C-alpha positions in Angstrom: 0.1 0.3 0.0 2.7 2.5 0.8 4.7 1.6 -2.3 1.2 2.2 -4.3 1.0 5.7 -2.6 4.6 6.3 -3.1 4.2 5.4 -7.0 1.5 8.0 -6.8 3.2 10.6 -5.4 6.1 10.6 -7.8 4.9 10.2 -11.3 7.6 10.9 -13.9 7.3 13.7 -15.1 6.1 14.0 -19.3 8.7 15.0 -21.4 9.2 18.2 -23.6 8.8 16.4 -26.9 5.3 14.8 -25.5 3.9 18.7 -25.1 5.2 19.3 -28.7 3.4 16.3 -30.2 0.7 17.6 -27.9 0.5 21.4 -29.0 -0.7 20.5 -32.9 -4.1 18.6 -31.0 -4.5 21.4 -28.7 -3.8 24.0 -31.5 -6.5 22.1 -33.5 -9.2 21.8 -30.7 -8.9 26.0 -29.6 -9.3 26.5 -33.7 -12.3 24.6 -33.6 -13.7 26.2 -30.2 -13.0 29.4 -31.8 -15.3 28.5 -35.1 -18.0 27.0 -33.0 -18.4 29.4 -29.9 -18.0 33.0 -32.0 -20.8 32.2 -34.2 -23.0 32.0 -30.9 -21.1 35.2 -29.7 -21.8 37.6 -32.5 -25.2 36.1 -32.5 -25.9 36.9 -28.3 -24.3 40.1 -29.2 -26.2 41.0 -32.1 -29.2 40.7 -30.1 -28.9 43.4 -28.2 -28.4 45.7 -31.2 -30.4 47.7 -33.7 -30.5 47.0 -36.7 -28.4 49.7 -38.3 -25.6 48.7 -35.8 -26.0 45.1 -36.8 -25.3 46.6 -40.6 -23.2 49.9 -40.2 -20.8 47.9 -37.6 -21.4 43.9 -37.3 -18.6 43.0 -35.6 -18.8 45.5 -32.8 -20.4 45.7 -29.4 -23.5 47.7 -28.9 -23.2 50.7 -28.3 -26.9 50.6 -25.7 -27.4 46.9 -24.7 -31.0 46.8 -26.2 -32.7 44.3 -24.0 -36.0 45.7 -25.5 -35.1 43.2 -28.0 -36.2 39.9 -26.3 -39.5 41.8 -24.9 -40.4 42.4 -28.9 -39.4 39.1 -30.0 -41.3 37.4 -27.0 -44.2 39.4 -27.6 -44.4 39.6 -31.5 -44.8 35.1 -31.6 -42.0 33.9 -29.8 -44.0 32.2 -26.9 -46.1 31.0 -28.7 -43.6 29.3 -31.1 -41.4 28.6 -27.6 -44.9 27.0 -26.0 -45.6 24.3 -29.4 -42.1 23.5 -29.5 -41.6 22.8 -25.4 -44.8 20.4 -25.9 -43.4 18.7 -29.5 -40.3 18.2 -27.8 -41.7 17.0 -24.6 -44.1 14.3 -26.0 -41.7 12.8 -28.9 -38.8 12.4 -26.0 -40.8 10.6 -23.7 -42.6 9.0 -26.7 -39.0 7.8 -28.3 -37.0 7.0 -24.8 -40.1 4.7 -23.5 -41.0 3.0 -26.7 -37.2 2.0 -27.5 -36.8 0.8 -23.9 -39.6 -1.7 -23.8 -38.5 -2.5 -27.6 -35.3 -3.1 -26.2 -36.1 -4.9 -23.1 -38.5 -7.0 -25.6 -35.6 -7.9 -28.0 -33.2 -9.1 -24.9 -35.8 -11.2 -23.7 -37.1 -13.0 -26.7 -35.5 -15.9 -28.8 -32.2 -14.4 -29.8 -32.9 -15.0 -33.8 -36.3 -13.1 -33.2 -34.3 -10.3 -31.6 -31.3 -10.3 -34.1 -34.2 -9.9 -37.1 -35.9 -6.9 -34.8 -32.5 -5.3 -34.9 -32.1 -5.6 -37.9 -35.4 -4.0 -38.8 -34.5 -1.4 -36.4 -31.1 -0.8 -38.0 -33.0 -0.1 -41.1 -34.9 2.6 -40.2 -31.4 4.7 -40.0 -30.4 4.5 -43.8 -34.1 6.0 -44.3 -33.9 9.7 -44.8 -36.4 12.1 -44.0 -36.8 13.5 -47.2 -37.5 10.5 -48.9 -40.5 9.9 -46.9 -41.9 13.2 -46.9 -44.9 12.7 -49.5 -45.9 9.3 -48.5 -45.9 10.8 -44.6 -48.1 13.5 -45.8 -50.6 11.8 -47.4 -50.7 9.5 -44.5 -51.3 12.5 -42.0 -53.6 13.9 -44.5 -56.1 10.8 -44.5 -55.7 10.5 -40.9 -56.6 13.9 -40.7 -53.6 15.3 -37.9 -51.7 17.7 -40.9 -51.9 21.2 -39.1 -51.9 19.5 -35.5 -49.1 19.5 -33.2 -49.0 15.3 -33.5 -48.2 15.6 -37.4 -45.0 16.6 -36.1 -44.7 15.0 -32.9 -45.6 10.8 -34.9 -42.7 11.1 -37.7 -39.7 12.5 -34.9 -40.8 9.6 -32.7 -40.7 7.6 -35.6 -37.5 8.7 -36.9 -35.8 8.4 -33.6 -36.6 5.4 -32.4 -34.2 2.8 -34.2 -31.1 4.9 -32.7 -32.7 5.3 -29.3 -33.6 1.0 -29.6 -29.6 0.6 -30.4 -28.3 3.0 -27.9 -30.9 1.4 -25.1 -30.6 -2.4 -26.2 -26.9 -2.3 -25.7 -26.6 -1.2 -22.3 -29.3 -4.0 -21.4 -27.2 -6.4 -22.7 -24.7 -5.9 -20.0 -27.3 -6.2 -17.4 -26.5 -9.5 -15.3 -29.2 -11.9 -15.8 -28.3 -12.6 -12.0 -30.3 -9.6 -11.5 -33.3 -10.0 -13.3 -33.8 -13.7 -11.4 -33.9 -12.1 -8.1 -36.5 -9.6 -9.3 -38.7 -12.8 -10.5 -38.1 -14.3 -7.1 -39.2 -11.3 -5.4 -42.4 -11.6 -6.9 -41.7 -9.3 -9.9 -43.4 -10.0 -13.3 -42.2 -8.4 -16.6 -43.1 -4.6 -16.3 -41.5 -5.0 -12.4 -38.7 -6.2 -13.9 -37.7 -3.7 -16.0 -39.1 -0.9 -14.0 -36.9 -2.0 -10.9 -33.9 -3.6 -12.5 -33.2 -2.3 -16.2 -34.3 1.6 -16.0 -32.8 2.2 -13.0 -29.2 0.9 -14.2 -29.5 2.4 -17.7 -30.5 6.5 -16.4 -26.9 7.4 -18.5 -28.0 5.8 -21.7 -31.8 7.0 -21.0 -30.7 10.5 -20.4 -28.7 10.4 -24.2 -31.2 9.1 -25.7 -33.6 11.8 -24.2 -30.7 14.1 -24.9 -30.5 13.0 -28.8 -34.3 13.2 -29.1 -35.1 16.3 -27.4 -32.0 18.2 -30.1 -33.8 16.6 -33.2 -37.5 17.5 -32.4 -36.7 21.2 -30.9 -34.6 21.7 -34.1 -36.3 20.2 -37.0 -37.5 22.4 -39.7 -38.6 20.1 -42.4 -41.4 18.3 -41.2 -42.6 21.9 -39.1 -43.3 23.9 -42.2 -44.6 21.1 -44.8 -47.0 19.3 -42.5 -47.7 22.7 -40.6 -50.0 26.0 -42.1 -51.2 27.6 -39.3 -49.3 30.0 -37.2 -50.5 29.0 -34.2 -49.2 25.5 -34.7 -45.5 26.3 -35.3 -42.8 25.7 -33.4 -40.0 27.6 -33.4 -38.0 26.7 -36.3 -40.7 27.1 -38.8 -42.0 30.2 -36.9 -38.8 32.1 -37.3 -38.5 31.9 -40.7 -42.2 33.2 -41.2 -40.7 35.5 -38.0 -38.0 37.6 -40.0 -40.5 38.5 -42.9 -42.5 39.5 -39.9 -40.0 41.9 -38.8 -39.0 42.9 -42.1 -35.0 44.7 -41.4 -35.1 44.6 -37.1 -32.5 42.3 -37.2 -31.9 43.1 -33.5 -35.6 41.4 -32.3 -34.8 38.2 -35.1 -31.2 37.6 -33.5 -33.4 37.8 -29.9 -35.6 35.5 -31.2 -32.3 33.2 -32.2 -30.7 33.2 -28.4 -34.3 32.5 -26.8 -34.6 29.2 -29.4 -30.7 27.9 -28.4 -30.8 28.5 -25.3 -33.0 25.6 -24.2 -31.0 22.9 -25.8 -28.0 24.5 -24.5 -28.7 24.8 -20.7 -30.2 20.9 -21.2 -27.2 19.8 -22.7 -24.6 21.8 -20.1 -26.8 19.8 -17.2 -26.8 16.7 -18.5 -23.4 16.5 -20.1 -21.9 13.8 -17.6 -25.1 11.8 -17.9 -24.9 12.3 -22.1 -21.1 11.1 -22.2 -21.4 8.0 -20.0 -24.6 7.3 -22.2 -22.5 7.6 -25.2 -19.4 5.1 -23.3 -22.3 3.0 -21.9 -23.9 2.3 -25.3 -21.0 1.6 -27.7 -19.9 -1.5 -25.3 -21.9 -4.1 -26.8 -23.4 -4.4 -30.3 
């Protein structure tokens, strides 16, 4: 024990050559961070400017920080788009993760050949681009009477995110020891009880990962939102901001404020769930 402690306290210092080899990596990461972060900073600073300031001095700081731009953006329609996006994203995320978890649970409990066949079908959904199915989906939603409703976005979002979520969750379910399942069965748990008390608590990281990925997709999806919904009252933020720009004409400061409001929830969600997100990605890549 003392030898291990002494070894940990006297680690071999890095050689200068190691720092030289790592320098290009750090430079590349720094450039990548600047490329990603700078447009966001520019958008935030522009949201406090007037339109004339944005056009005349796009790279400078605002002379007067106009917080009123956010109030104007919220009152001119962003509030309705924001509420619709929250509803669509929440329902699509919960539906996707719940169905994916139940599907993954059933796949690992059935015959291995049948489970593998269903997995292949699920993987086939990953190669289907949403643009390819646009016309058939439009016709199907029209016959069901779901066009121009929030369900016209929620159901396709669930369908297109299920394959990815099933693969992630199934890979983690496979790593859970069967002894725990047998113990829960002896204690009187049925199938749903085993799913609830054994598999779900041990798979929180991957469930959070699937939720974040699904929420990010549903919040930012644009194509279905503009094709399947026509009413202004039913638009989500991505589709609403396109019409919002036309309505505002040249009021770019208010438009930038709307973009900041649209981006803020996903950024906050990812920052709060980053630890679980990384752990879930790592756990989901262990088994296939």
